N, C-alpha and C positions, 0 to 999 in steps of 0.2 A: 106898392108896396108891399111891402115883403109880408109871407104869412106870419102868425105867432110863432113860438114855439113852446112845447108842454113847460109846464114847471114842474122841477124839477123834489122829489120828497125830500124836507128837510132831514132826516133821516134816514140811513139805507136801508132795506127790506131786512130784516131776520136770515132770511137766508141767504143774504149775500155778505152776509156780516161775519169774518176771518175770526175767530177771539182766540188770544192765546193762552194755551193750554194750563203753561207755568204762572202767567200773570204779578203784577205785584209785584204779589208775595215771593216773589221765587226772588227778588233783584234784594231785598229789604232781609230776608231772612239764610239766621246762619246754618251752613247744611254741614252737619260732625260726622268726618271720616271716620270711619271705625281702624282703632287702634292698632296698629300691626302685631304680629305674635311677637312673644317676652316685652313688648312694651307695659311700661308700667303707669296705671293712668291715676294722676294727684286729682282729688276733688276741693275746691276750696272752701271752707265756707265763708271769709270773709267779701270774696266778692266776689264766689256761685263761680266763679268761671270751675272751665275741670278740660287741664292741663295733659296729651301724652307724651312720655319722653321714653329715653333709649335706659337700659340698663345702668349705665355708664353715666348718664343724665342725670338721671331717679337717683344712684350713688351721691354726685355732686353737690346734686341738691338735699339729702336727705341728711348728711354730717351735723350739721349742725340740727340736732332733730331730739325733741324727747315722744320716745311712743307710750302712753297709758288708758289701755281699754277698761278697767274699769271706774274710771274715775266719768270719763265720754264714748260712749258709744256708736256715737253715729261720726262722730270726728273725732275719732281716734291719736289723732300722733301733731303735737308742737312741731309744727317748720316752717322754713319761709315760703310762702309762694309761687312759683315760678311764670305768674301770669300776673300780679299783682307788686312783687316784693316784696309783699309786710308779712310777717310776722302775726300767723295763728294755729286759729286748727283747721288738719287738710282729713280728707279720708284719698288712703290708696288703694287699687287692687290691680293685679297682676293679669295677662293676660296671656295665655297659654291656645 
């Protein structure tokens, strides 16, 4: 007969456990890259998306738009959102 082998613990000891510093949150979260210099950021009130556009792309998106800062201070531009392609109120910001 051979001697019994010692049973291994069901869970590893805390000193031997290697934890992922990022965790699952890194897999399922979106990291927003910083917009490049000269980019125009469009924040849509309808879909809550923030889109960075080059100046040429922004001019194409802004052609059929309406800017009313006195009526709507938080989202003053009525335009088609580049993310959801719906007509809605948006906020524009220029990154210099």
